[in-house]
DSSP file (Angstrom, degrees, kcal/mol; ACC not computed):
  #  RESIDUE AA STRUCTURE BP1 BP2  ACC     N-H-->O    O-->H-N    N-H-->O    O-->H-N    TCO  KAPPA ALPHA  PHI   PSI    X-CA   Y-CA   Z-CA
    1    1 A M              0   0    0      0, 0.0    14,-2.3     0, 0.0     2,-0.4   0.000 360.0 360.0 360.0 137.2   33.9  -95.1  -31.6
    2    2 A V  E     -A   14   0A   0     12,-0.2     2,-0.3    10,-0.0    12,-0.2  -0.816 360.0-168.3 -97.7 131.9   32.5  -93.1  -28.6
    3    3 A K  E     -A   13   0A   0     10,-2.6    10,-2.5    -2,-0.4     2,-0.3  -0.901   2.2-168.5-117.9 149.6   29.2  -91.3  -29.0
    4    4 A T  E     -A   12   0A   0     -2,-0.3     2,-0.3     8,-0.2     8,-0.2  -0.809   7.3-147.6-126.6 171.7   27.5  -88.8  -26.7
    5    5 A S        -     0   0    0      6,-0.6     3,-0.3     3,-0.4     6,-0.3  -0.999  18.6-145.5-143.8 138.5   24.0  -87.3  -26.5
    6    6 A K  S    S+     0   0    0     -2,-0.3    -1,-0.1     1,-0.2     0, 0.0   0.787 103.2  63.7 -68.2 -27.5   22.7  -83.9  -25.4
    7    7 A K  S    S+     0   0    0      1,-0.3    -1,-0.2    -3,-0.1    50,-0.0   0.834 113.1  31.6 -65.6 -34.0   19.6  -85.7  -24.1
    8    8 A F  S >  S-     0   0    0     -3,-0.3     3,-1.4     3,-0.1    -3,-0.4  -0.717  82.4-161.3-127.7  79.9   21.7  -87.6  -21.6
    9    9 A P  T 3  S+     0   0    0      0, 0.0     3,-0.1     0, 0.0    -3,-0.1  -0.315  77.5  28.0 -62.4 144.0   24.7  -85.5  -20.4
   10   10 A G  T 3  S+     0   0    0      1,-0.3    77,-2.4    -5,-0.1     2,-0.4   0.530 101.1 106.2  83.6   6.4   27.5  -87.5  -18.7
   11   11 A V  E <   + B   0  86A   0     -3,-1.4    -6,-0.6    -6,-0.3     2,-0.3  -0.934  42.8 177.8-119.7 141.5   26.7  -90.6  -20.7
   12   12 A K  E     -AB   4  85A   0     73,-2.8    73,-2.6    -2,-0.4     2,-0.4  -0.962  17.3-142.0-137.4 159.0   28.6  -92.1  -23.6
   13   13 A W  E     -AB   3  84A   0    -10,-2.5   -10,-2.6    -2,-0.3     2,-0.7  -0.979   5.4-148.3-123.6 131.8   28.2  -95.1  -25.8
   14   14 A I  E     -AB   2  83A   0     69,-2.4    69,-3.2    -2,-0.4   -12,-0.2  -0.892  35.1-123.1 -96.3 112.5   31.0  -97.3  -27.1
   15   15 A E        +     0   0    0    -14,-2.3     2,-0.2    -2,-0.7    41,-0.0  -0.228  36.0 174.0 -63.7 141.6   29.6  -98.6  -30.4
   16   16 A G        -     0   0    0      2,-0.1     2,-0.4    66,-0.1    -1,-0.1  -0.649  29.1-103.8-127.2-172.7   29.4 -102.3  -31.0
   17   17 A T  S    S+     0   0    0     -2,-0.2    65,-0.0     2,-0.1     2,-0.0  -0.900  71.8  30.4-118.8 150.6   27.9 -104.4  -33.8
   18   18 A G  S    S-     0   0    0     -2,-0.4     2,-0.2    60,-0.1    -2,-0.1   0.053  84.9 -72.2  91.7 159.4   24.7 -106.4  -33.9
   19   19 A E        -     0   0    0      1,-0.1     3,-0.1    59,-0.0    -2,-0.1  -0.612  30.6-176.3 -86.1 146.8   21.3 -106.0  -32.3
   20   20 A F  S    S+     0   0    0     -2,-0.2    56,-4.0     1,-0.2     2,-0.4   0.344  72.7  56.2-122.8   2.7   20.8 -106.6  -28.6
   21   21 A I  E     +C   75   0B   0     54,-0.2     2,-0.4     2,-0.0    54,-0.2  -0.996  63.4 177.5-131.5 129.0   17.1 -106.1  -28.5
   22   22 A K  E     -C   74   0B   0     52,-2.5    52,-3.0    -2,-0.4     2,-0.5  -0.987  17.6-146.1-131.5 143.5   14.7 -108.1  -30.7
   23   23 A I  E     -C   73   0B   0     -2,-0.4     2,-1.1    50,-0.2    50,-0.2  -0.926  10.2-142.3-110.0 127.5   10.9 -108.0  -30.9
   24   24 A D    >>  -     0   0    0     48,-3.6     4,-1.8    -2,-0.5     3,-1.2  -0.777  14.5-165.2 -86.4 100.7    8.9 -111.2  -31.7
   25   25 A I  T 34 S+     0   0    0     -2,-1.1    -1,-0.2     1,-0.3    25,-0.1   0.790  84.2  61.7 -60.0 -30.4    6.2 -109.7  -33.8
   26   26 A K  T 34 S+     0   0    0      1,-0.2    -1,-0.3    -3,-0.1    46,-0.0   0.833 111.7  37.8 -66.5 -31.5    4.1 -112.8  -33.5
   27   27 A K  T <4 S+     0   0    0     -3,-1.2    -2,-0.2    45,-0.1    -1,-0.2   0.749  93.6 102.1 -89.0 -26.9    3.9 -112.3  -29.7
   28   28 A C     <  -     0   0    0     -4,-1.8    -5,-0.0    44,-0.2    40,-0.0  -0.368  43.8-176.6 -66.6 130.7    3.6 -108.5  -29.7
   29   29 A T        -     0   0    0     -2,-0.1    -1,-0.1    20,-0.0    20,-0.1   0.421  45.5-115.7-103.7  -2.2    0.0 -107.2  -29.1
   30   30 A G        +     0   0    0      1,-0.1    19,-0.1    16,-0.0    18,-0.1   0.766  62.6 149.6  75.6  25.1    1.0 -103.5  -29.5
   31   31 A C        -     0   0    0      1,-0.1    -1,-0.1    17,-0.1    14,-0.1   0.774  52.0-134.1 -64.0 -26.0    0.1 -102.7  -25.9
   32   32 A G     >  +     0   0    0     12,-0.1     4,-1.6    16,-0.0     3,-0.2   0.519  64.2 130.8  87.2   5.4    2.7  -99.9  -25.9
   33   33 A S  H  > S+     0   0    0      1,-0.2     4,-1.7     2,-0.2     5,-0.2   0.898  73.2  53.6 -58.5 -39.9    4.3 -100.8  -22.5
   34   34 A C  H  > S+     0   0    0      1,-0.2     4,-1.4     2,-0.2    -1,-0.2   0.873 107.1  51.3 -63.2 -37.1    7.8 -100.7  -24.1
   35   35 A T  H  4 S+     0   0    0     -3,-0.2    -1,-0.2     1,-0.2    -2,-0.2   0.837 110.5  49.5 -69.1 -31.7    7.2  -97.2  -25.5
   36   36 A K  H  < S+     0   0    0     -4,-1.6    -1,-0.2     1,-0.2    -2,-0.2   0.824 115.6  40.4 -76.3 -32.2    6.1  -95.9  -22.1
   37   37 A V  H  < S+     0   0    0     -4,-1.7     2,-0.6    -5,-0.2    -2,-0.2   0.655  87.5 102.5 -94.2 -16.4    9.0  -97.3  -20.1
   38   38 A C    ><  -     0   0    0     -4,-1.4     3,-0.9    -5,-0.2     5,-0.1  -0.577  50.8-165.1 -78.1 115.2   11.9  -96.6  -22.5
   39   39 A L  T 3  S+     0   0    0     -2,-0.6    -1,-0.2     1,-0.2    19,-0.1   0.808  90.8  48.4 -64.8 -31.3   13.9  -93.5  -21.4
   40   40 A A  T 3  S-     0   0    0    -32,-0.0    -1,-0.2    15,-0.0    17,-0.2   0.411 106.2-125.6 -93.0   1.4   15.6  -93.2  -24.8
   41   41 A E    <   +     0   0    0     -3,-0.9    -2,-0.1    -7,-0.1    -6,-0.1   0.926  53.6 154.6  54.6  50.0   12.4  -93.5  -26.8
   42   42 A C        +     0   0    0     -8,-0.2    11,-4.0    11,-0.1    12,-0.9   0.671  50.8  65.7 -79.3 -18.8   13.8  -96.5  -28.8
   43   43 A F  E     +D   52   0C   0      9,-0.2     2,-0.3    -9,-0.2     9,-0.2  -0.715  51.9 176.4-111.1 155.1   10.3  -97.9  -29.6
   44   44 A Q  E     -D   51   0C   0      7,-2.1     7,-2.5    -2,-0.3     2,-0.6  -0.959  31.1-118.2-143.3 160.7    7.3  -96.9  -31.6
   45   45 A I  E     +D   50   0C   0     -2,-0.3     2,-0.4     5,-0.2     5,-0.2  -0.912  34.1 175.2-103.3 123.1    4.0  -98.6  -32.4
   46   46 A V  E >  S-D   49   0C   0      3,-3.0     3,-1.0    -2,-0.6    -2,-0.0  -0.995  70.1  -9.9-130.0 125.8    3.4  -99.2  -36.1
   47   47 A D  T 3  S-     0   0    0     -2,-0.4    -1,-0.1     1,-0.2     3,-0.1   0.888 129.7 -55.8  52.2  42.6    0.4 -101.2  -37.4
   48   48 A K  T 3  S+     0   0    0      1,-0.2     2,-0.3   -18,-0.1    -1,-0.2   0.751 120.2 100.7  63.8  28.7   -0.4 -102.2  -33.8
   49   49 A K  E <  S-D   46   0C   0     -3,-1.0    -3,-3.0   -19,-0.1    -1,-0.2  -0.991  76.6-108.6-139.0 146.9    3.1 -103.8  -33.2
   50   50 A A  E     -D   45   0C   0     -2,-0.3     2,-0.3    -5,-0.2    -5,-0.2  -0.488  37.4-175.0 -72.5 144.5    6.1 -102.5  -31.4
   51   51 A E  E     -D   44   0C   0     -7,-2.5    -7,-2.1    -2,-0.2     2,-0.4  -0.999  26.3-119.5-141.4 139.8    9.0 -101.5  -33.6
   52   52 A L  E     -D   43   0C   0     -2,-0.3    -9,-0.2    -9,-0.2     3,-0.1  -0.668  23.9-178.0 -77.8 128.7   12.6 -100.4  -32.8
   53   53 A M        -     0   0    0    -11,-4.0     2,-0.3    -2,-0.4    -1,-0.2   0.873  66.5 -26.9 -88.2 -47.9   13.3  -97.0  -34.1
   54   54 A S        -     0   0    0    -12,-0.9    -1,-0.4     1,-0.0     3,-0.2  -0.954  34.9-154.6-166.6 144.5   17.0  -96.8  -33.0
   55   55 A L    >   +     0   0    0     -2,-0.3     3,-1.3     1,-0.1   -13,-0.1   0.246  67.8 110.6-103.4   9.9   19.2  -98.2  -30.3
   56   56 A D  T 3  S+     0   0    0      1,-0.3    -1,-0.1   -14,-0.1   -53,-0.1   0.822  90.5  25.0 -56.1 -35.8   21.6  -95.2  -30.5
   57   57 A E  T 3  S+     0   0    0     -3,-0.2    -1,-0.3   -17,-0.2    -2,-0.1   0.166  84.9 145.9-116.5  17.5   20.6  -93.9  -27.1
   58   58 A C    <   -     0   0    0     -3,-1.3    26,-0.1     1,-0.2    -3,-0.1  -0.330  40.4-153.1 -58.0 130.9   19.5  -97.1  -25.4
   59   59 A M        -     0   0    0     25,-0.1    -1,-0.2    24,-0.1    -4,-0.0   0.411  28.5-130.5 -87.3   1.4   20.4  -97.0  -21.7
   60   60 A E        +     0   0    0      1,-0.1    -2,-0.1    23,-0.0    15,-0.0   0.812  63.8 137.1  55.4  34.9   20.5 -100.9  -21.7
   61   61 A C        -     0   0    0      1,-0.0    -1,-0.1     4,-0.0    -3,-0.0   0.654  58.7-137.6 -84.5 -16.8   18.3 -101.0  -18.6
   62   62 A A     >  +     0   0    0      1,-0.1     4,-2.3     3,-0.1     5,-0.2   0.621  60.2 135.5  67.7  15.4   16.2 -103.9  -20.0
   63   63 A S  H  >  +     0   0    0      1,-0.2     4,-2.7     2,-0.2     5,-0.2   0.875  68.7  56.5 -59.9 -36.7   13.0 -102.2  -18.8
   64   64 A C  H  > S+     0   0    0      1,-0.2     4,-1.4     2,-0.2    -1,-0.2   0.907 108.7  46.8 -60.1 -41.8   11.4 -103.0  -22.1
   65   65 A W  H  4 S+     0   0    0      1,-0.2     8,-0.2     2,-0.2    -2,-0.2   0.912 115.0  45.8 -66.3 -45.2   12.1 -106.7  -21.6
   66   66 A Y  H  < S+     0   0    0     -4,-2.3    -2,-0.2     1,-0.2    -1,-0.2   0.877 115.0  46.3 -66.0 -38.6   10.9 -106.7  -18.0
   67   67 A I  H  < S+     0   0    0     -4,-2.7    -1,-0.2    -5,-0.2    -2,-0.2   0.720  80.3 109.0 -82.2 -21.9    7.7 -104.7  -18.7
   68   68 A C    ><  -     0   0    0     -4,-1.4     3,-1.1    -5,-0.2     5,-0.1  -0.394  51.2-163.2 -64.6 114.1    6.5 -106.7  -21.8
   69   69 A P  T 3  S+     0   0    0      0, 0.0    -1,-0.2     0, 0.0    -2,-0.0   0.663  88.3  50.2 -72.9 -14.8    3.4 -108.7  -20.7
   70   70 A E  T 3  S-     0   0    0     -3,-0.0    -2,-0.1     0, 0.0    -3,-0.0   0.381 105.3-123.2-103.0   2.3    3.6 -111.0  -23.7
   71   71 A D    <   +     0   0    0     -3,-1.1   -43,-0.1    -6,-0.1    -6,-0.1   0.885  67.1 139.4  55.6  39.9    7.3 -111.8  -23.4
   72   72 A A        +     0   0    0    -45,-0.1   -48,-3.6   -49,-0.1     2,-0.5   0.488  44.7  78.1 -93.0  -5.2    7.8 -110.5  -26.9
   73   73 A I  E     -C   23   0B   0    -50,-0.2     2,-0.5    -8,-0.2   -50,-0.2  -0.923  59.2-163.8-113.0 126.1   11.1 -108.7  -26.3
   74   74 A D  E     -C   22   0B   0    -52,-3.0   -52,-2.5    -2,-0.5     2,-0.5  -0.913   8.5-162.5-103.3 132.1   14.4 -110.5  -26.1
   75   75 A F  E     -C   21   0B   0     -2,-0.5     2,-0.5   -54,-0.2   -54,-0.2  -0.968   8.2-177.1-120.4 120.4   17.2 -108.5  -24.6
   76   76 A F        -     0   0    0    -56,-4.0   -14,-0.1    -2,-0.5    -2,-0.0  -0.972  32.4-116.4-115.8 125.7   20.8 -109.5  -25.1
   77   77 A W        -     0   0    0     -2,-0.5     3,-0.1     1,-0.1     6,-0.1  -0.304  39.3-100.2 -59.8 142.5   23.5 -107.5  -23.3
   78   78 A P        -     0   0    0      0, 0.0     3,-0.1     0, 0.0     4,-0.1  -0.240  51.9 -83.0 -59.4 153.8   25.8 -105.7  -25.7
   79   79 A P    >   -     0   0    0      0, 0.0     3,-1.8     0, 0.0   -59,-0.0  -0.190  61.6 -79.2 -57.3 150.5   29.2 -107.4  -26.3
   80   80 A G  T 3  S+     0   0    0      1,-0.3     3,-0.1    -3,-0.1    -3,-0.0  -0.195 118.1  24.8 -52.4 137.6   31.9 -106.7  -23.7
   81   81 A G  T 3  S+     0   0    0      1,-0.3    -1,-0.3    -3,-0.1     2,-0.2   0.407 111.0  84.5  86.4  -1.9   33.7 -103.4  -24.1
   82   82 A T    <   +     0   0    0     -3,-1.8    -1,-0.3    -4,-0.1   -67,-0.2  -0.744  62.1  44.4-122.1 172.7   30.7 -101.8  -25.9
   83   83 A G  E    S+B   14   0A   0    -69,-3.2   -69,-2.4    -2,-0.2     2,-0.1  -0.482  88.1   1.1  99.3-164.7   27.5 -100.1  -24.8
   84   84 A Y  E     +B   13   0A   0    -71,-0.2     2,-0.3    -2,-0.2   -71,-0.2  -0.344  53.8 176.2 -68.2 134.1   26.4  -97.6  -22.2
   85   85 A K  E     -B   12   0A   0    -73,-2.6   -73,-2.8    -2,-0.1     2,-0.3  -0.996   9.0-161.8-138.6 142.1   28.9  -95.9  -19.9
   86   86 A S  E >   -B   11   0A   0     -2,-0.3     3,-1.0   -75,-0.2   -75,-0.2  -0.892  29.4-131.2-124.9 152.2   28.2  -93.2  -17.4
   87   87 A N  T 3  S+     0   0    0    -77,-2.4   -76,-0.1    -2,-0.3    -1,-0.1   0.630 108.8  58.5 -68.9 -13.8   30.3  -90.6  -15.5
   88   88 A W  T 3         0   0    0    -78,-0.3    -1,-0.2     0, 0.0   -77,-0.1   0.216 360.0 360.0-105.8  13.6   28.5  -91.8  -12.4
   89   89 A G    <         0   0    0     -3,-1.0    -2,-0.1     0, 0.0     0, 0.0   0.423 360.0 360.0 115.2 360.0   29.4  -95.5  -12.4
């Protein structure tokens, strides 16, 4: 199924199954870097730990993974044929 978003015109997502971002709560210090860098606002801080709200509009840029100073985020690319697609390449 293809989904679109008013927030990101020209972008669509081909739904897949399974998570492709996981947070290791034991490593997370709640610094909030992931919340600041995520264009789709997928993260929130709850009880001083990062938590995924939704991956529905994730741009799959892996910025959360790159920015995390504690290496608490694991990023697995979505399965082939699923995920983010853009009109611009």
